[in-house]
C-alpha positions as CSV (number, residue, x, y, z in Angstrom):
1,X,-18.3,-33.1,6.2
2,X,-21.3,-30.6,6.3
3,X,-22.6,-30.1,9.9
4,X,-26.4,-30.1,10.4
5,X,-28.6,-28.9,13.4
6,X,-31.3,-31.0,15.0
7,X,-33.9,-30.0,12.4
8,X,-31.7,-30.9,9.5
9,X,-30.5,-27.4,9.0
10,X,-27.2,-27.0,7.4
11,X,-24.7,-24.7,9.3
12,X,-23.4,-23.3,5.9
13,X,-24.4,-20.2,3.8
14,X,-27.2,-18.2,5.5
15,X,-26.8,-20.5,8.7
16,X,-23.1,-19.7,9.0
17,X,-22.1,-17.7,12.1
18,X,-25.4,-17.6,13.6
19,X,-26.6,-14.8,16.1
20,X,-26.5,-16.4,19.5
21,X,-30.1,-16.8,20.9
22,X,-29.2,-19.9,22.9
23,X,-31.0,-22.3,20.4
24,X,-29.2,-22.7,17.0
25,X,-32.3,-24.0,15.4
26,X,-34.3,-21.0,16.6
27,X,-31.5,-18.6,15.4
28,X,-31.5,-20.3,11.8
29,X,-35.3,-20.1,11.8
30,X,-35.3,-16.4,12.8
31,X,-32.6,-15.5,10.3
32,X,-34.4,-17.1,7.5
33,X,-37.5,-15.1,8.3
34,X,-35.7,-11.9,8.1
35,X,-33.9,-12.9,4.9
36,X,-37.5,-13.4,3.5
37,X,-38.1,-9.9,4.7
38,X,-35.2,-8.6,2.4
39,X,-37.1,-10.3,-0.5
40,X,-35.0,-13.4,-0.8
41,X,-36.6,-16.8,-1.5
42,X,-35.3,-20.0,0.0
43,X,-34.0,-20.8,-3.3
44,X,-31.9,-17.8,-3.3
45,X,-30.6,-18.3,0.3
46,X,-29.6,-22.0,-0.4
47,X,-27.0,-20.9,-2.9
48,X,-23.5,-20.1,-1.7
49,X,-23.5,-16.5,-0.2
50,X,-20.8,-14.3,-1.5
51,X,-20.1,-11.1,0.5
52,X,-19.0,-8.0,-1.3
53,X,-17.0,-5.6,1.0
54,X,-18.1,-2.3,-0.5
55,X,-15.7,0.8,0.2
56,X,-17.5,3.3,-2.1
57,X,-18.1,6.8,-0.7
58,X,-18.7,10.3,-1.8
59,X,-15.6,11.3,0.0
60,X,-13.5,8.9,-2.0
61,X,-13.1,9.8,-5.7
62,X,-10.7,6.9,-6.3
63,X,-13.8,4.6,-5.5
64,X,-16.3,6.6,-7.3
65,X,-17.1,3.8,-9.7
66,X,-17.4,1.1,-7.2
67,X,-21.3,0.8,-7.1
68,X,-21.2,-0.1,-10.8
69,X,-18.1,-2.3,-10.1
70,X,-20.0,-4.2,-7.4
71,X,-22.9,-4.6,-9.8
72,X,-20.5,-6.4,-12.3
73,X,-19.4,-8.7,-9.5
74,X,-22.8,-9.5,-8.6
75,X,-23.4,-10.6,-12.2
76,X,-20.4,-12.8,-12.0
77,X,-21.6,-14.3,-8.8
78,X,-25.1,-14.9,-10.1
79,X,-23.8,-16.5,-13.3
80,X,-21.9,-18.9,-11.3
81,X,-24.9,-19.9,-9.1
82,X,-24.1,-17.8,-6.0
83,X,-26.0,-15.4,-4.1
84,X,-24.1,-11.8,-4.0
85,X,-24.7,-9.7,-0.9
86,X,-23.2,-6.2,-0.6
87,X,-22.1,-4.7,2.8
88,X,-20.2,-1.5,3.6
89,X,-16.9,-1.0,5.2
90,X,-15.0,2.1,5.9
91,X,-13.8,4.2,2.8
92,X,-10.3,5.8,3.2
93,X,-10.0,8.5,0.5
94,X,-6.4,9.6,0.9
95,X,-7.0,13.2,0.2
96,X,-10.1,13.4,2.3
97,X,-9.0,11.9,5.7
98,X,-7.2,13.7,8.5
99,X,-4.6,13.3,9.9
100,X,-3.7,10.6,7.3
101,X,-5.2,7.4,5.7
102,X,-2.5,5.4,7.3
103,X,-3.7,6.4,10.7
104,X,-7.0,4.6,9.9
105,X,-5.5,1.6,7.9
106,X,-5.5,-0.7,11.1
107,X,-9.1,0.3,11.9
108,X,-10.3,-0.7,8.4
109,X,-8.5,-3.9,8.7
110,X,-10.2,-4.6,12.1
111,X,-13.6,-3.7,10.8
112,X,-13.2,-5.8,7.6
113,X,-11.8,-8.8,9.5
114,X,-14.6,-8.7,12.2
115,X,-17.4,-8.6,9.5
116,X,-15.6,-11.4,7.6
117,X,-15.9,-13.5,10.8
118,X,-19.4,-12.4,12.0
119,X,-21.4,-12.6,8.8
120,X,-22.9,-15.6,7.1
121,X,-20.4,-15.6,4.1
122,X,-19.1,-18.7,2.3
123,X,-16.6,-16.4,0.3
124,X,-15.9,-12.7,0.0
125,X,-14.9,-10.2,-2.6
126,X,-12.9,-7.3,-1.3
127,X,-13.3,-4.1,-3.3
128,X,-10.2,-1.9,-2.8
129,X,-8.3,0.7,-4.7
130,X,-7.0,3.9,-2.7
131,X,-3.7,3.6,-1.0
132,X,-4.4,2.1,2.2
133,X,-7.6,0.0,1.4
134,X,-5.9,-2.9,-0.4
135,X,-3.3,-3.4,2.4
136,X,-6.0,-3.3,5.1
137,X,-8.2,-5.8,3.3
138,X,-5.4,-8.2,2.8
139,X,-4.6,-7.8,6.4
140,X,-8.2,-8.6,7.2
141,X,-8.3,-11.6,5.0
142,X,-5.2,-13.2,6.4
143,X,-6.4,-12.8,10.0
144,X,-9.9,-14.0,9.2
145,X,-8.6,-16.7,6.9
146,X,-11.9,-17.1,5.2
147,X,-12.2,-17.7,1.3
148,X,-11.6,-14.2,-0.2
149,X,-10.6,-12.8,-3.5
150,X,-9.4,-9.0,-3.9
151,X,-10.6,-6.8,-6.8
152,X,-8.6,-3.6,-7.4
153,X,-10.6,-0.9,-8.7
154,X,-8.0,0.5,-11.4
155,X,-6.0,3.6,-12.1
156,X,-7.5,6.8,-13.6
157,X,-7.1,7.8,-17.3
158,X,-4.2,10.0,-18.1
159,X,-4.5,13.9,-17.8
160,X,-2.9,16.5,-20.0
161,X,-1.5,20.0,-19.5
162,X,0.0,22.2,-22.2
163,X,0.6,19.1,-24.4
164,X,2.1,17.2,-21.7
165,X,0.8,13.9,-20.2
166,X,0.6,14.3,-16.5
167,X,0.0,11.9,-13.7
168,X,-1.5,12.2,-10.2
169,X,0.3,12.7,-8.0
170,X,4.0,12.6,-9.3
171,X,3.4,15.6,-11.6
172,X,1.4,17.5,-9.0
173,X,4.3,17.4,-6.8
174,X,6.6,18.4,-9.6
175,X,4.3,21.2,-10.8
176,X,3.7,22.5,-7.4
177,X,7.4,22.8,-6.9
178,X,7.5,24.8,-10.0
179,X,4.8,27.0,-8.7
180,X,6.7,27.6,-5.4
181,X,9.6,28.5,-7.5
182,X,7.6,31.2,-9.3
183,X,7.7,29.3,-12.7
184,X,4.1,28.5,-13.0
185,X,1.2,31.2,-12.5
186,X,-1.9,30.8,-10.5
187,X,-3.8,30.4,-13.7
188,X,-1.5,27.7,-15.1
189,X,-1.7,25.9,-11.6
190,X,-5.5,25.9,-11.9
191,X,-5.3,24.2,-15.4
192,X,-3.1,21.6,-13.7
193,X,-5.8,21.0,-11.1
194,X,-8.3,20.5,-13.7
195,X,-6.2,17.9,-15.4
196,X,-4.8,15.9,-12.4
197,X,-7.7,13.6,-11.7
198,X,-9.5,13.3,-15.1
199,X,-11.5,10.2,-14.1
200,X,-12.5,7.9,-11.3
201,X,-9.7,5.4,-10.1
202,X,-6.7,5.7,-8.2
203,X,-3.4,7.7,-9.2
204,X,-2.2,6.5,-12.6
205,X,1.5,6.5,-11.8
206,X,3.4,3.8,-9.8
207,X,2.3,5.3,-6.5
208,X,1.0,3.3,-3.5
209,X,-2.4,2.5,-4.9
210,X,-0.9,1.1,-8.2
211,X,1.9,-0.8,-6.4
212,X,-0.5,-2.4,-3.9
213,X,-2.8,-3.5,-6.6
214,X,0.3,-4.9,-8.6
215,X,1.5,-6.8,-5.4
216,X,-1.9,-8.1,-4.7
217,X,-1.9,-9.7,-8.0
218,X,1.6,-10.8,-7.5
219,X,0.8,-12.6,-4.3
220,X,-2.0,-14.6,-6.0
221,X,-4.9,-12.9,-4.2
222,X,-6.6,-11.5,-7.5
223,X,-7.3,-13.0,-10.9
224,X,-4.3,-12.8,-13.2
225,X,-4.4,-9.3,-14.9
226,X,-6.4,-7.5,-12.4
227,X,-4.2,-4.7,-11.4
228,X,-3.5,-2.4,-14.4
229,X,-6.7,-2.0,-16.4
230,X,-8.0,1.7,-16.1
231,X,-11.0,2.1,-13.9
232,X,-13.3,3.5,-16.6
233,X,-12.7,0.7,-19.2
234,X,-15.0,-2.0,-20.0
235,X,-12.2,-4.5,-19.2
236,X,-12.2,-3.4,-15.6
237,X,-15.9,-4.4,-15.3
238,X,-15.2,-7.9,-17.1
239,X,-12.6,-8.3,-14.6
240,X,-15.2,-7.7,-11.9
241,X,-17.5,-10.4,-13.4
242,X,-14.6,-12.8,-13.4
243,X,-13.9,-12.2,-9.9
244,X,-17.5,-12.7,-8.9
245,X,-17.4,-15.9,-10.7
246,X,-14.2,-17.0,-9.1
247,X,-15.6,-16.2,-5.7
248,X,-18.4,-18.8,-6.0
249,X,-15.7,-21.4,-7.0
250,X,-14.0,-20.5,-3.8
251,X,-17.1,-20.9,-1.9
252,X,-17.6,-24.4,-3.3
253,X,-13.9,-25.4,-3.1
254,X,-12.5,-23.5,-0.1
255,X,-9.1,-22.1,-0.8
256,X,-7.9,-19.7,2.0
257,X,-5.4,-16.9,2.3
258,X,-3.3,-19.1,4.4
259,X,-2.9,-21.5,1.6
260,X,-1.8,-18.6,-0.8
261,X,0.2,-16.1,1.4
262,X,3.4,-18.2,2.0
263,X,7.0,-17.1,2.5
264,X,7.6,-17.8,-1.2
265,X,4.5,-15.8,-2.2
266,X,5.9,-12.7,-0.3
267,X,9.2,-13.1,-1.9
268,X,7.7,-13.1,-5.3
269,X,5.7,-9.9,-4.3
270,X,8.9,-8.2,-3.1
271,X,10.6,-9.1,-6.5
272,X,7.8,-7.7,-8.4
273,X,7.9,-4.5,-6.2
274,X,11.5,-4.0,-7.0
275,X,10.9,-4.8,-10.7
276,X,8.1,-2.3,-11.1
277,X,9.9,0.6,-9.1
278,X,7.0,0.5,-6.5
279,X,6.2,2.6,-3.7
280,X,8.3,2.7,-0.4
281,X,5.0,2.4,1.3
282,X,4.7,-1.2,0.2
283,X,7.6,-2.1,2.5
284,X,5.5,-1.2,5.5
285,X,2.2,-2.9,3.9
286,X,3.7,-6.0,2.9
287,X,5.5,-6.4,6.3
288,X,2.0,-5.9,8.0
289,X,0.4,-8.4,5.7
290,X,3.0,-10.9,6.3
291,X,3.0,-10.3,10.0
292,X,-0.7,-11.3,10.2
293,X,0.4,-14.6,8.6
294,X,3.2,-15.1,11.1
295,X,5.9,-14.3,8.5
296,X,8.5,-11.9,9.7
297,X,9.8,-9.5,7.1
298,X,12.4,-7.0,7.8
299,X,13.9,-3.9,5.7
300,X,17.0,-6.1,5.0
301,X,14.8,-8.5,3.3
302,X,13.6,-5.9,0.7
303,X,17.2,-4.8,0.2
304,X,18.4,-8.3,-0.4
305,X,15.8,-9.0,-3.1
306,X,16.1,-5.6,-4.7
307,X,20.1,-6.4,-5.1
308,X,19.0,-9.5,-6.9
309,X,16.1,-8.0,-9.1
310,X,16.7,-5.6,-12.0
311,X,14.2,-2.7,-12.5
312,X,12.1,-3.4,-15.4
313,X,9.1,-0.9,-15.5
314,X,9.6,2.7,-16.5
315,X,6.6,4.3,-14.9
316,X,6.5,7.5,-13.0
317,X,8.4,8.4,-10.7
318,X,11.1,6.1,-11.7
319,X,10.4,6.7,-15.4
320,X,8.2,8.5,-17.9
321,X,5.3,6.1,-18.5
322,X,1.8,5.7,-16.6
323,X,-0.4,2.9,-15.8
324,X,-2.3,3.0,-19.0
325,X,1.0,2.5,-20.9
326,X,1.8,-0.4,-18.3
327,X,-1.6,-2.0,-19.0
328,X,-1.1,-1.8,-22.8
329,X,2.4,-3.4,-22.4
330,X,0.9,-6.4,-20.5
331,X,0.7,-5.3,-17.0
332,X,1.8,-7.7,-14.1
333,X,1.6,-10.9,-16.2
334,X,4.2,-9.5,-18.5
335,X,6.4,-8.6,-15.4
336,X,6.1,-12.1,-14.1
337,X,6.8,-13.6,-17.3
338,X,10.1,-11.7,-17.4
339,X,10.9,-12.6,-13.8
340,X,10.3,-16.2,-14.2
341,X,13.8,-17.3,-13.6
342,X,13.8,-15.5,-10.3
343,X,10.3,-16.5,-9.1
344,X,8.9,-19.4,-7.1
345,X,6.6,-20.7,-9.8
346,X,5.0,-23.3,-7.7
347,X,3.1,-20.8,-5.4
348,X,-0.7,-21.2,-5.5
349,X,-3.0,-18.6,-6.8
350,X,-6.5,-17.9,-6.0
351,X,-7.6,-20.1,-8.7
352,X,-6.1,-23.0,-6.9
353,X,-3.5,-23.3,-9.7
354,X,0.3,-22.8,-9.7
355,X,1.7,-19.4,-10.8
356,X,3.6,-21.4,-13.6
357,X,0.5,-23.0,-14.9
358,X,-1.3,-19.6,-15.0
359,X,1.5,-17.7,-16.8
360,X,1.6,-20.6,-19.4
361,X,-2.0,-19.7,-20.5
362,X,-1.1,-16.0,-20.7
363,X,2.0,-15.6,-22.8
364,X,2.6,-11.9,-22.5
365,X,6.1,-10.8,-22.3
366,X,6.2,-7.0,-22.4
367,X,7.2,-4.5,-25.1
368,X,10.8,-3.9,-24.2
369,X,10.1,-0.3,-23.4
370,X,7.5,0.1,-20.7
371,X,8.4,-3.2,-19.5
372,X,12.1,-4.0,-20.2
373,X,13.3,-7.3,-20.8
374,X,15.2,-9.3,-18.0
375,X,18.4,-9.5,-20.2
376,X,18.2,-5.6,-20.9
377,X,16.8,-3.9,-17.7
378,X,16.5,-0.3,-17.0
379,X,18.8,-0.7,-14.1
380,X,20.6,-3.8,-12.6
381,X,19.0,-3.4,-9.1
382,X,15.4,-2.9,-8.1
383,X,14.3,0.5,-6.8
384,X,14.4,0.1,-3.1
385,X,17.2,0.1,-0.6
386,X,17.6,-0.3,3.2
387,X,20.2,1.5,5.1
388,X,21.2,0.9,8.7
389,X,23.5,2.8,11.2
390,X,23.5,4.8,14.3
391,X,20.8,7.0,13.0
392,X,18.5,4.1,12.0
393,X,19.5,1.0,14.2
394,X,16.5,-0.9,13.0
395,X,16.6,0.4,9.4
396,X,15.4,3.2,7.1
397,X,14.1,3.1,3.5
398,X,15.3,4.9,0.3
399,X,13.8,4.6,-3.2
400,X,17.0,4.9,-5.0
401,X,15.5,4.5,-8.4
402,X,13.9,7.9,-7.9
403,X,17.1,9.6,-6.3
404,X,19.8,11.8,-7.6
405,X,22.9,9.5,-7.9
406,X,25.3,12.2,-6.9
407,X,23.6,12.4,-3.5
408,X,23.8,8.6,-2.8
409,X,27.2,9.1,-1.4
410,X,27.0,12.2,0.5
411,X,28.1,14.0,3.9
412,X,26.1,16.9,4.8
413,X,25.3,19.5,7.6
414,X,21.9,18.8,9.2
415,X,19.3,21.3,9.4
416,X,16.9,19.7,12.1
417,X,13.2,20.3,12.6
418,X,10.8,18.8,15.0
419,X,7.5,19.7,13.3
420,X,6.5,19.9,9.7
421,X,5.0,23.4,10.4
422,X,8.5,24.6,11.4
423,X,10.2,23.0,8.4
424,X,7.6,24.7,6.1
425,X,8.2,28.1,7.6
426,X,11.8,27.7,7.0
427,X,11.4,26.5,3.5
428,X,9.1,29.4,2.6
429,X,11.4,32.0,4.1
430,X,13.5,33.9,1.6
431,X,16.7,33.2,3.5
432,X,20.0,31.6,2.5
433,X,20.6,29.7,5.8
434,X,20.3,26.3,4.0
435,X,22.6,25.3,1.3
436,X,22.1,22.7,-1.4
437,X,24.7,20.6,0.1
438,X,23.0,20.3,3.5
439,X,20.6,17.8,4.6
440,X,17.0,18.4,5.9
441,X,16.0,16.3,8.9
442,X,12.6,16.0,10.5
443,X,11.8,14.0,13.6
444,X,8.5,13.5,15.2
445,X,6.6,12.3,12.1
446,X,6.6,8.5,12.6
447,X,3.8,6.2,13.7
448,X,3.6,7.8,17.3
449,X,4.8,11.1,16.5
450,X,2.8,11.9,13.4
451,X,0.5,10.3,14.6
452,X,-0.1,7.8,11.9
453,X,3.2,8.4,10.1
454,X,1.9,11.0,7.5
455,X,3.3,11.2,3.9
456,X,5.5,14.4,4.7
457,X,8.9,12.6,4.0
458,X,9.3,14.4,0.8
459,X,10.3,17.4,2.6
460,X,9.9,20.7,0.8
461,X,13.2,22.3,-0.6
462,X,13.6,26.0,0.4
463,X,12.0,28.5,-1.9
464,X,15.4,30.3,-2.2
465,X,17.1,27.0,-3.4
466,X,14.3,26.4,-5.9
467,X,14.8,29.8,-7.6
468,X,18.4,28.8,-8.0
469,X,17.2,25.7,-9.9
470,X,17.9,23.2,-7.0
471,X,15.2,20.3,-7.4
472,X,16.8,17.7,-4.9
473,X,18.8,17.5,-1.8
474,X,19.4,14.7,1.0
475,X,16.3,14.5,3.1
476,X,15.9,12.4,6.2
477,X,12.8,11.6,8.4
478,X,10.8,8.9,10.3
479,X,7.8,9.8,8.1
480,X,6.5,8.1,4.9
481,X,6.5,9.6,1.4
482,X,3.9,9.2,-1.3
483,X,4.7,6.5,-3.7
484,X,4.2,9.2,-6.4
485,X,7.1,11.4,-5.1
486,X,10.7,11.5,-6.0
487,X,14.0,12.5,-4.6
488,X,16.9,11.5,-2.5
489,X,14.8,10.8,0.6
490,X,15.4,8.6,3.5
491,X,12.2,7.4,5.0
492,X,10.8,5.2,8.0
493,X,13.8,5.9,10.1
494,X,13.6,3.4,12.9
495,X,13.0,3.7,15.9
496,X,11.3,6.9,15.3
497,X,12.0,10.1,17.2
498,X,8.9,10.0,19.3
499,X,9.7,6.7,20.8
500,X,13.3,7.7,21.9
501,X,14.9,6.9,18.5
502,X,18.5,8.6,17.7
503,X,16.6,10.7,14.9
504,X,15.4,12.7,17.7
505,X,18.8,13.3,19.1
506,X,20.2,15.2,16.0
507,X,21.1,18.8,16.4
508,X,21.3,21.4,13.6
509,X,25.0,21.7,12.6
510,X,25.6,17.8,13.2
511,X,27.0,16.2,10.1
512,X,25.2,13.2,8.7
513,X,26.4,10.7,5.9
514,X,24.6,8.5,3.6
515,X,26.8,5.9,2.1
516,X,24.4,4.0,-0.2
517,X,26.9,1.5,-1.6
518,X,27.4,0.2,2.0
519,X,23.9,0.9,3.0
520,X,24.9,3.0,5.9
521,X,23.3,6.1,7.4
522,X,25.2,7.7,10.1
523,X,25.2,10.9,12.5
524,X,28.8,11.7,13.0
525,X,28.5,12.3,16.7
526,X,30.1,10.5,19.5
527,X,28.1,7.9,21.2
528,X,28.6,9.4,24.8
529,X,27.2,12.8,23.4
530,X,24.0,10.9,21.9
531,X,23.5,9.3,25.3
532,X,23.7,12.6,27.0
533,X,21.2,14.2,24.6
534,X,18.9,11.1,25.1
535,X,18.4,12.1,28.8
536,X,16.7,15.3,27.7
537,X,14.3,13.6,25.4
538,X,10.6,12.9,25.9
539,X,7.7,11.1,24.4
540,X,4.4,12.5,23.2
541,X,1.4,12.4,25.5
542,X,-1.0,9.5,25.1
543,X,-4.4,10.7,23.9
544,X,-7.1,10.5,26.5
545,X,-9.7,8.3,24.7
546,X,-11.0,6.6,21.5
547,X,-9.2,5.1,18.6
548,X,-6.3,7.7,19.0
549,X,-5.4,6.2,22.4
550,X,-5.7,2.7,21.1
551,X,-3.3,3.6,18.2
552,X,-0.9,5.3,20.4
553,X,-0.7,2.4,23.0
554,X,-0.4,-0.5,20.4
555,X,1.0,0.7,17.1
556,X,4.2,-1.1,16.2
557,X,7.2,0.6,14.7
558,X,7.9,0.7,10.7
559,X,10.1,-2.2,10.7
560,X,7.1,-4.2,11.7
561,X,4.6,-2.8,9.4
562,X,2.9,-0.3,11.8
563,X,0.4,-2.9,12.8
564,X,-1.2,-3.2,16.3
565,X,0.8,-5.5,18.5
566,X,-2.4,-7.5,19.6
567,X,-3.4,-8.2,15.9
568,X,-0.4,-10.3,15.2
569,X,-0.3,-14.0,15.9
570,X,1.4,-14.9,19.2
571,X,4.6,-16.6,18.8
572,X,4.4,-20.4,18.7
573,X,6.4,-22.3,21.3
574,X,9.4,-24.2,19.9
């Protein structure tokens, strides 16, 4: 029932979430007056008010087209009879933020949540693209639980270098490695730089941004088909118009994130993550989003679903194709069609309809090459594994679809580093102290130690080994890795070294063993010796003030999504 004030004022639309002046009717009167000061007529403000969370910034090239995208959303809102109102939130450009965009993900989530709660919005459109934006916005939407729909910004167009299609940033890492090995000149590297980001949009490989856009679609929080269309295409702006139109429907017939983001929806999303060979970062982000809904995901859940789900999508870094190819092959709808026997088809989408119903209206099945058929997959298992052992009691993550098969069962002598700078110095030194069969181990790069868990987990291979043609070796850390990266890399080791985890107790010369078949990661050191070493450990100092202090005091470990402890719902009594 619509609630009214004493003067007949509706407490919806412009009169939702009134500023507290002690008299609600006066607050409504004052707000109406200032809305007129913005040029709005009463006819305009009597419509459903649709907020557009704008993350455009001149320091975020992935979002460089978002002003035009917002205009297309507004067009859809107006066509559907709503009033669009755009408001700014933080913009996290991955390459333009220090120490890492991940450090500020929770801050963006907090800001977005509070604005969704505080402002007079009947529904909201969340504009997101670059890596941490979509996770933060979905975390906010879950916690605020107001009608909201997400619009991904889309990937870049493809780049070209010496006749080869290249993608940011899988090929930037590969070609940077060739430069370090002395096989590319400075002039060639400059040509690579010109070609890596040829348009607005996020990275055009299956990195974190592409992965999270696909998973938002799989969860049901976007219109079907929203993830893959490249940012500059007219189709992206038609999707924006459709999203605006859908937002007005949400305002009139409220469907909340809690109605969509169920345990079954998250299992569907994990299955899509495995099928597309998606980013390891998605393990942390999905865990954080689910945690806001009171749903506990663990690394073992991802491993379980991965074992049951074949790899279907051949995008870099797990294949040779890019997002434009994925889009032409049918995108996420085609993947969902292939996965139908494995999905919960009764989950609701933002349209209010079941996944099965929406898929029946979009019969796209993939081309068999970019998107393989379920009965002829690229690999029998999905791309992500969780490993456990005395080195990772709470788990660690490996993207085995991008690993060297011969290293998945490997015992190695550890070379241990407690800072990335020390590792880089050793990697750039022309010395033969590190052998190809050894393992590089980095501690102190987790949520606390980083701080913010930077993307340094794809540890650089020593220059001397690169010159021998070595392009992969076993690497272990409590850091993250870009979704665009590749290699036999163990990530998210939990608990992290800075919190007293056993990764911080490993010494150079210790033997470590990866037994992927049995999902085991072990340091071959006696328990008593590890206990003795633990006495010598220490935690990093807590920053004195500001967001850095808040982060240090409240961030959770990777196995709980690196969210803040006070932002997750309190456990309900049994």
